[in-house]
N, C-alpha and C positions, 0 to 999 in steps of 0.2 A: 461458422457457429461461434457465438461468444463463449469465452472461457470464464467460468464462474470460480472465483477465488475467495474462499472464506478468510476472515481475518481473526487472528488471535493477538490481542494487545496485552502486554505484560507489565504489571507493577508488583514489586515485592515477590516475584516468582509466581503470581496468580493471574488467571485469565480475567480481565476486566474490560469495561467499556467506559469511555468518557463521553460527555456531551459537549460538542463544539470545542474539543481540546482542553476543557477546563478540568484540571486535576482535582478541584474541589467537588466536581460532579462525577464521582467515580462509583461504579457499581461492580461488585465482584460476582462473576458468573460461575467460576469454578476454581477451587484451590489448586487443581492439578491440570495445567495446560496440556500435558501429554494425553490425558484422558479425552479431552476435547479433540485434539489432533487425530487420535485413533478413530473417533466417531466419524470424522470427516473422511479419513482414509477408507474406512469400512463402507462408507456410502458411495465410494467410487470417485471421490474428489482427487484430483491430481496435484493441485497446487495449493500452497498456503502462504498467506501474507502475514508474517510474524513481526510485530512491532515492539521494540524495547522502549516503553514510555519512560522508565527511569533513566535510560540512556539518553533519550531525547532531551530530558531536563538537565542531566549532568554533563551532556556533550561528550560522552564516552560510553562504550558498550558496558552494560551492567549485567544483563540477564543472559550471558552466553551459555550458561549451563542449561537453561531451558531450551535454547536452540539445539545444543548438542543432544539432549535427551530425545527431542522430537525427531531430529535427523537420524539418530541411531535406532529408533524404534518404529519408524514408519518409512514409507517410500515416497512421502510427499516431497514435491519440488518446492523448496522453501525460498521465498524472497524475504530478506531480512532488512529491517531499517530501524532507525532510532539511535542517534548518538554516534554514528560512524563519521568521525571528523579527523581521523589521522590514518596514515599508512599502516600503522600497527593495528588499528581497529578493523580496517577492511580485511587485512590478512587474517585476523582473529575470526571474523565472521565466516570467511571461507573455510578456515581450519576447523571450525566447530560445526560445519555442515550446511551452511547456506550455499545455494546454487546461484543465486542472484542477490545483489544488494540494491537498496533504494537510497539514493542520496538527494536530499532536498536543500537543507540549509547550507551545506558545504558548497553546493553548486553556485550559490549566491556569494557566500563569504570567502571562499577560496577556490575560485574557478580553476586556477592553475593545478591545484591538487586533484580536483575532480576530473579534469581532462587527462591528467596523468593516469588515473585509475582506468579511464576509458581506453587509453592506449595500452596499458599493461594487461588488463583483464578482458578487453573486447566488449563490443556493443551488445552481445548476447547475455552478458553478466551484470551490466550496469543499467539500472533503471533511474531515470530522472524523476525526482519528486517535484511536482509542480502544483502545490496546493495554492488555492486562490481565495481571496475575499474581494468581492466586487471586481473580479477579473484582474486583480493585482496580486502578486506573489506574497504568500504568508510563510514565515519560517519559524524555526526553533519551537516545534510542536505548537505552532500557531500563536506563540506568545508575542511574536513581532510581526508587524505589517511592513510592507515596502511599497514603493511607488513604481515598481517594475511591472509592466504589462505582461500578463501570462503569455500572450501571443508573441511579443518580442523575445521573451525568455526562451520559448520553445523554438522559434525560428533560428535563434543564435546557436542553440545546442544541436539542433538537427544538422545545421551546416558543419558541425564538428563531429558528427557521426552517431549521435544518439538515435536509437530506434524505438525505445520503449519509454513511456511516461505513465506514472500514476498521478492522477489529478483529483484532489478532493476539494469540493466547495465547502469551505469552513462554515458557511452559514447554514448548510444542510446537515452536517455530520452529527449523528447521534440523535437526531430529532425525528427520523422516519418520515420526512415530508415528501419523499420522492427525489430522485437525482436531479442534477442541473442539466436537463436534456439540451437546452439551448447552448450551454457552454461546450458540451461535448460535440454537438453537431457543428459548431463553429470551428472547433479544433480539427475535427475530421475533414471538414471542407477545405480548410486552409492548408492542412498537412496530411494529404491522403495516404502517404506511405508510413506515417507515424503510428505505432501500435499503442493506441490510447487505452488505458485501464481506468475506468470510471470508479469513483469511490465516494461514499457519503450519501445518505438520504434514501438508499434503497429500502423499501418498506413492504413490497409485495412482488409476486411473480410477474405481474404485468410490467413492472419497472424494468426487470431484466429482459423481458420480451421486447419492449420498446427499444432498449439499447441495442439489442441484437438486430432489430430491424434497421437501426441507424448505421449498422456496420461497425459498431465499436468492438475493438479486439477483446477486451476483458472487463469484468466487473468485480469489485471487491464487496463482499457482503459480510456484515458483522452483526449489528444489533438485531436486525430482522430475524436472523437465525436464532439468536439467544433468547429473543422475546417470543419465539414461536410464531412469528408472522409468516415465515417461510420454512417449510418442512424440507429436510434434506431429500426426502423421497420425490418432492416436486421438481428437484433439480435434475433428475435423471435424464430428462430430454436434452439437456445441454452437456451431458457427460458422455463422451465418445472415446 
């Protein structure tokens, strides 16, 4: 059964969504992210994908207080990302309540440090962020494109012990056009043991159902919930 993981993206301590990673296309959904997190927890959601967008931009954790507040006031298993680019920051993320962290840009820009984290904290706590545009890795909150094939990138890190990846198709994110089913299917076929978490483009329950049928491990849902396209009640069938 696919794991449904709602997303809370943070700017200035508020729950927001961007369109295609563009900070100029920002919409505030709630001034209090804890309120949103509690709604998810009350609905039976187990996991939360919490992203520090200020951190992603400034390349260091900024919104750790939001992380701490949600961790202390809910039982959600939080995976935290955005701006974790030093040993101090990853320790800070865990100290303030993250159970897992997602590292994307760092895995390209400082593979040695990222692999050190994998060794120190273990593969159950480190998620590889593999965001892509035209099947090439995109980094720094999608502000930078690379020429690195997502499949080569994943193959390399799987050989070094990675078990989880979150992959967003930048072209789909925040537009509700439906996920990149082909991309995730290719990833699943090439790397059957990798726990792929699909992200971006989910607009309706049928998207989640199709990803479930494809055997995808997890799916991150953001805008579709905030815009009322998916009701938390409809997710009950995936919550066990």
